[in-house]
N, C-alpha and C positions, 0 to 999 in steps of 0.2 A: 228377802235374801239380797245381798249386795255384793256382787263379784268384785267390785272395785276395792272393797275393804279386805279382801283375801290377800295373803302374802304373795308377792310376785304376780299380781293380777294382770300385769301388762305382758307377761311372757306367753307367747303363742305356743301352745303345745301341739296342736294339730292344724295344718293348713292344707286343705283339699282344693285343688285347682282343676276345673274342667273335667271332673271325673265322669266317664261314660262307660257303661257296661251293657253288653248285649248278649242275646241268646240266639244261637243258630238253630232254627227249627224249620223242618220241611222246606229247606232251601231259602228261607227268609231270615233276615237278621232283625230280631225284635229288641229294641232298645229299652231296657228296664230302668236305667239311670242315665239321664241325658244332660251332660254338661253341667254337673252340679259342683259348685264351689262353696266352701264354708271354712270358718276358723273357729277354734275353741281355745280359750286362754286358761291358764292355771287357776284353779279355784272356781271355775265357771261351770254351770250346767246349761248346755244347749239342748233344747227339746226339738226333736224332729217329728212333726205331726202330719197326719193325713189318713184317709180311709185305706182299707185293705186294697192292695193293687196299686198304691201310689208310688211304690219303690223304696219305702223306708228300710225294710230288711235287706234288700239287695244292696242298698247304699252301705249299710253296716258291714255286710259280708265283703263288699268291694274294698272298704277301708282296711279290713282285716286281711285282705288278699286271699279270701276263702271262696270265691266264686267258682263253682264247679262246672265242668263240661255238661252240657253244650254252651254254657255261659263263659264269658271272658271279659276282662277289662280291655277296652279297645283304645282308650285315650285318657289323658289326665295324669296328674301327679298327686301323691299323698305324702306330705312332709310331716314326720313325727319328730318334734324337737329339732327341726332343721334338717333331718335326714330323709331323703326321698325313698320311701319303701318300695316304689315301683322299680327301682334299680336293683333290688335284692332278688336273689334266686330263692327257691323254696327252702333251702337250708337256712339261709339268712333270715327269711321270714319266720321260720319256726323259732329261731333264737329270740326274735322280737316279741312274738305272741306269748302272752302269759307273763312276760317279764316287764316290758315297757308298755304293752298294749293288751288289754284284757277285755273279755266280753262275758256278759251274763245273759243267757237265753231265757225265753219266756216260760219254758216248761222244764223244770229241773229233773223230772222223772225220766226224760229222754236223754238227758245230758250226763247222768251219773251211771256208772257201771253197777248193775244190781248184784254182781258176784264179788265185789270188793268192799271193804269197809270204807266209810267216808273219810276216815283219818288217813288211810293209806292212799286214797285217791288224791287228796290235797298234798300229802307229802311227796307224791310222785311229781307233781308240778314244781315243787321247790327243787327236788333233786335233779330234774331235767335241766333247769336253768342255772343251778348253783351246785355243780358236782363236787365242789370242795366241801360242802356241808355234809356232815355225817348223818346217817339215817336217824339216829337218836335226836340230834339237834334239829333235824327237819320236823320230827314229830313234836318236839317241844314248841316249834314255831306254829305248827298246826293248832296245838292247844291254845297258844296265845291268840292266833287269828280267830279261832272259834269263840274265845272269850270276847274278843273285840267286836264280833258281829252279834253278840248277845245269845249265844247258845249256852244254856245252863249246863253245869257239870261237864265241861269240855273233856276232862280226863276220862270220863266214861263214854261220852258220845263218840269219841274217835273210834270206838270199837263197834259202833252200830253200822248196820247195812242200810241202804237208802229206804227200804220198805219199812224200817222200824221208826222212821221219822215222819212227822207231819209235812204237808206241802210247804208251809212257811219255814220249817227247820231245814228242809232240803234246799230251799232257795237261799237260806243263810249259808249253807255249806257251799253253794255255788259262788256266792259273793266272797266267802273266805278264800276259796280257790283262786278266784280272779284277783284277789288282793294279796295273795301269798308272797309275791315278789315286789310288792309296792309299785304298781305300774304308774306311769305318768298320765294315762288316759284309760278310763273305764267306759266301755260301751254297754249300755243296758237296753236290750231289745225286748220291749214289752215285758219287763221283769215281774209284773204282778198280775198278768192276765189270768193265771190259773188259781189265784188266791182270793179268799173272801175279803170283804172290804176292810175289816179290822186289821188283818195281816198285811194287806196292801199298804195301809198307812204306816205300819211298823217297818216294813221293808224299805219303803221310800224314805222314811225318816232316818233309817239306818244309813242309807246311801248318802244322804245329806251330811250326817254326822261324820262319816268316814272321809268324805270329800274334804271337810274342814280339817280333820285331824291329819290326813296324809297329804294334803295339798295337791290333790288330783284335779284333773279336768274330767268332766262327765258329759257323755252324749246320751240323752234319754229318749228312746224311740217309743212313741205312744200314739194312740188315737184318742186319748182321753184328755180333753182340755181342762178338766178339773185338776188333774195331776199337774198339767203344765202351769196352771195359775199358782199352785202351791209350791212347786219345786224347781222351776226353771228361771234362768236369768235372761236368756234370749231364746227365740223361736225361729225355726225354719219350717215353712209349710210346703209340703210336696203334693203334686197332683200329676198323675200319669207319667211319672218318672222325672218330672222337672221341678225345680224350685220355683214356686210362684210368689212367695213372700217371705221376708225375713225382717226381724226387728227385735227390739227389747220386749220383755214381757208386758210392760205398760203400753207400748205402742200397739202391739198385736191385740191386746184385750180391750183397749179403749178406742183405738183409731185404726181398725183393720182396713186395709186398702183393697185387697182382692176380694171379689164376690164370693169365692170359695171359702176364704177365711171367715168372712161374715156369716156365711151359711153354716159353717161348723159351729160358730159361737151361738147362733140362733137355735141350734139343736140341743144345746145343753139343758138338762132338766134343772129346774129351779124351784125354790120354795113358793114364789109368787104364783108360778104356773100351777103348782100342785094345789095351792089354796083356792085358786080360781077354777079348779077342775078343768083346765084347758088341756087339750091333747098335746103330746110332744110333737114338735115340728120335725120335718125330715127334708133331706135334699132330694128332689125328684131325680129319677134315673140312676145310673150306676157309672162308675169309672169306666171309660171305654176300653175295650181290649187294646193292648199295646200294638197289635198288628193292624189295627183299624183306626188309628188316630186321624182326625181331620187335618186339613191343611192349615187351619187357623188355630185359635185357642182350643185346647182339648176340653175346656170346661164350658164352651159356648152353648152346647145343646142343653145344658142344665142351668144356665145362667139367665136370670131375669133381665140383666142389663146388656146382654149381647146384641151387637149390631152387625151390620154388613162387614165392617172392618175386622171384627173379631173372628168372623168365619173365613176371612180371606187370607189372613196372615197371623203368624205367631207373635204376640207382643214381647218385647224385650223387657228385662228388669229395669225399672227407672228409680232413681233416688227421690225420696219424698221428704226425708229429714235425716238427721245424722243416724246412720246405721239402719234406717228403715227403707226397704226397697220392695217393689211389687211388680209383677209382670202382668199388667192390665192397662188397656188404653184409657180407662177412666179411673185409674188408681188415685190420682190426686183428688178427684171429686168424692170418691168413697172415703178417703182418709179424712176429709174435712167434715164428715158426718160421724161424730162419735157414737158409739153404741152404749146402751145402758148396762148396769151390772148384771 
């Protein structure tokens, strides 16, 4: 995949600067997304990876302006096509969501209304943002979108209720809804978690094809580095609410600089390990609770390279190469040691 070959590849669709979101719980402010900055260009797929609890989904909801109480965005800016979404009120945000900025969640069964046909639900998204469109024209567009996402016999499927469709078909409906108004940016938050491996590949391939056809930018949130290798152009690695590494897919897969990124890659199952009957590797310990983060690097207690400096202070992101940055005191040393396939 080569983002540079896409039309308008240099156009920045999303520019997030210093985004910070926190939850007020029991008198304490728990920071779930901590000073995260990133950009996504037209025709590009940016993967955001990390374990559960790393802040990926809260980052997505913060970009969408959907962080619910007791959470709130406390700092930062979110520019979509040059417009700062943080300056908009709720009515202004509703006008943007679904039209310019759309999201696909990981479990379509909880996102679709079981009492409405899927065709009507997608049509409602169109009519909400384009009131000048007639109900008949909206339904015609639903049929076209269903056909675009590979739903067979769309003229019939628009009359189905969610329970009449398979998990893969329901996810295709959600993608059709997200693309109903041809958004500039699609956020896909673990979009294949509830699907079997074959359907996962189909859905991810579909997102790739639609990105190329519609000229969108895509943020793919996942914990699966196999998905990242096949479908991303660039990668942001998050840990305990912070961005700890970012770079091109080649840099991250071959010269990872942060020990956490290297550990994630080491945990990938592979053919060689299976043939040698070797056990899967794992990262010892767990992501620390966000209200109990240490003074230094949050990964220090799980890191084989951690020293006194790591436990004393939080490392800043440092530049290693063009577009490749990592927040680690020994990042350059790690990046100089390539990993195998």
